[in-house]
N, C-alpha and C positions, 0 to 999 in steps of 0.2 A: 504494500500500500504506500502511496506517495500523496501527501497533502501539502500543497504550497500555502504557507501562511501569509506571507507578504514578500514583495520584491521592490527593489529600487533600481532604476536605470540611469545611466549617465552616458550620453552620446556626445562625442567630440568630432566635429567635421574638419576636414582638411582639403584645401584646394591646391596649394603649392607646397613642394615641387611636383606632386602628383595627387590625383584625386584619391581620397581614402577616408576612412572613418574608424574611430575607436569606440567600442561599446563596453561599458563596465556594468555587469549585472550582479547585484547582491540579492540573494534569496534565502529566506528562512523556510524550512519545510520539515514536516514530520515523516518518518519512514521506518519500516521494519525490514527493508531490503538492503543487502550489501552492495548491489549494483543498481544505480539509478538510471532510468531512461527519461531524458529530458529533451524538449524540442530545441531546434537550432535557431531560435529567435527570429525566424523568417528570413534568414540569410542562406543562400545556396552554398553548398560545400565548396565549390570552386572559387568562391569569392573570399573565403577565409584564408588570410595570409598567416595568421598566428592565433592560437587559442591557448590560454593558460587557465587552469581551474585550481582554486585553493580551498581547502577546508579550514575555515576560520577558527572553529572550535576544535580542530584537530591539530592545527599548527604546521601544516605542510602542504605541498602541492600534490594534487591528485592525478592519477593516470586515467586516461579515457580512450575511447574508440569513437571516431566520427563515422556516422552512417549518412545516408542520403538526406534525411530530414530530421535526424535526432542524434544525440550523443549518449553513449553508455559510460557512466562514471563509476569507477571502482572505489567504494567507500572503505573497503577493508572490514575489520571487525568493528561493529557499532559500539562495543563496550569501550573502545579506545577514544571515542569522542567525549569531550567534557560536557556531557549532558545526561541527566537521568531520564529513563523512559517514563512516559506518562501512564495514566491508568489503562490505556489501551495497549501498552507495551511498545509505543512508538518513540523513536529517538529524535531529538531536535538536531537538525543539521543546518549549519550556516555556510553557504557557498559564496565565493566571489569568483566570477568568470570574466576574463578579459579577452575580448575579441579585437582583432585588427583586420579589417576587411578592405578589399580593393573594389573598384568599380561600383561605388554606391550610386543610388538613384539621384544624381545631381542633374538639374537642367539649368545650365549656366547662361547668364545673359551675355549676348554677343558683345555688349559694350562694357562688360565688367561692372555691371550695376547690381550684383547680387546673384542669387540662385533660388530655385525651388527644389524641394526634396521631400522624401518620405521614408519612413521606416516601418516595416511589417513586423508584428510581434504575434507569435502563435503560442497558445498554451500557458501563458502567464497572466498575472493579474494587472500589471501596470499600475500598481498603487501610487507610486511617486516616481518622478524622473527629473532629469535636468539635461539641457542641451547647451553645449559650448560651441560658439561660433568662431570662425577664423578672425584674426585681428582686423579691425577696421569695419566689421559688419555688425548689424543689429537685426533683430526680427522686425518684420513689417507689422504695422498697427500696434506698436508698443508691446510686443511679445505675445502675439496671437498664435495659438496652435489649434489645429483641427484634428480631432480623433474620430475616426470611423470605427465602430465596434460591431462585430458580429458575434452574438452569443446564442449558443444552442443548448437547451436544457430539456431533457426528457421528451425529445421529439418535437419540441417547440423551438422556434428561432426568432430572434429579434435583432433588428439592425438599427443602430443609433448613430447619429452624426452630431457631435457637439463641438462647439468652439470654446476654448479655454484661454484665459489670460494668465500669464505667468504670475504665480503667487509672489515671487521674489526674484529680483535680478541682482547679481553680484559680479565681482570680477575675480577670475581665476587665471593666474599667469598672464595678466593684462588683457585677457579675452573675456567677453561678456558671457555670463552663464545664466540661463533662464531656468528657474525651478517651477515645477507644476505638480499638481496632484489630481487624481480622478475625483469627480463629483460623488457625493454621498449616494444619490439615487442609482448611479451606474455601479458603484461598488456593491450595493445590495444585490444586484443581479449577478455580479461576478462571483461573489462569495457563496452563491448557492452551490450545493453539491451536484456532482455529475454534470457540470457545465463545460462546454468547449468554447474557448474564447479566441477571437482573432481581432487584432487591432491594426489600424493603419494611421500612423502619426504623420501629419503633413504640416509643413511650415514654409514660409518665404522669408528671404533675407534681403536687405538693402544696405547700401553704404551708409555709414555714420555721417550725419550732416556736416560735421566739422571737416571732413575730407573732400567735400564737394568744391571747396575753394581751391584745391590743388590744381585740377585741370584748368580752372579759370585763369589762375596765375600763370600756368604753363603756356596757355594760348597767348596771353598778353606778352609774356617774355619772348615767345616765338615771333610774334609780329614785330616787336621792338628789335629783335636780333636781325630779322630780315631787312628792316629799314636801315639799321646801322651797317649791315653788310653792303647794301646798295650805296650808303654814304661813303664807305671806304673806297668803293670803285670811283665815285665822282670826286672824292677828296673833301667831302663835307663833314665827315665824322671826325670828332676829336676824342682823344683818350679821356675817359671819365671814370675816376676811381670809385665814385658812388655806384655807378652801374655795375662795375666789376664786383664790388663787395656784395651788392644785393644779389647778383646772379650766382656767385659762388655760395652764398648762404642758402639760397633756394636749392641749388644742386645738392648741397650737403644734406639738407632736410629730406629731399626726395630719395637720395641714395640710402639714407638711414632707414626710412620707411620700407623701402624695397628689401634691404638687407634683413630687417626684422620680420619680414613676411606679412606686412600689411596688405590688405586688399584695397586697392585704390580705384576709383571710378575712371573710366576712359583710359585704361592703363596703356594701351597702344599709342594713344595721342600724347600722353605724358612722356612715354619713352621717345617718341619721335621729336617732341619739343626739346627734351633734354639733350638728345644727340645733336640737333641743330645748334642749340645754345653752346654746347661744348666746342663745336667746330668754330663758331663765331668768336667765342672768347679767345681761343687759341690764335686765330687770325689777328685779333686786336692786340694781343700780347706780342705777337711777332712784328707787326707792321706799324701800329700807331705810336708806340713810344719813340720810335726812331723816325717817324714820318714828319 
């Protein structure tokens, strides 16, 4: 017998250097079996790059076998777990599973203005969860998440679609983390015995507003660089230390953002502007001081 008491999810999205996703699942369950059969969180086997499973109240990593849509986890002797059996003879098991997957369901904006994505969850409760976004991005509509639920109990099925606002937003390693929990009415259905559950968690991301200024400044400096380049040809441009200082400061800011992995809007336009600006500055340093 396997009875899942509660679970907590943490999803961390990655866009660069390659698309990927980290999923941490913490689950408390009762069982009297030494080998657990658990679903594969709605991720196909081929997409799993790495999977580690820890027995929290056992104090070590567990061995497992991956199947097509589930995993078999060797718990060993249940008496070794630091938990006393309940009145039914079931032992409390606390698991922590770490997934690293490739090819997640990302629909990227062609103009680097965010992305849409979803996560399928089969056979779990989805009590609480959190979503960590790449640097420079935030959730659309102040942290709105849509959860489609399919619950089958005793031959009856019910489909629900609910929109949730994040209960709390905090910062994790400079990234925005959105925390949410399932509504009480839905949890009542999920907690019923002999129920099969399936969830689809969908959300959209956009660029943080403070980064919108970067492509605007990039275009302005690009236009100014083109005018100054033309002025060098006609002899009208004079060396200006203020322009040089402002351009170098902006370049340093952009390069720092890119090095740290921030998702910037209109990234290709920014890259093109930076390239032209570097070339123009080099030409000024070569010709104008001596011209």
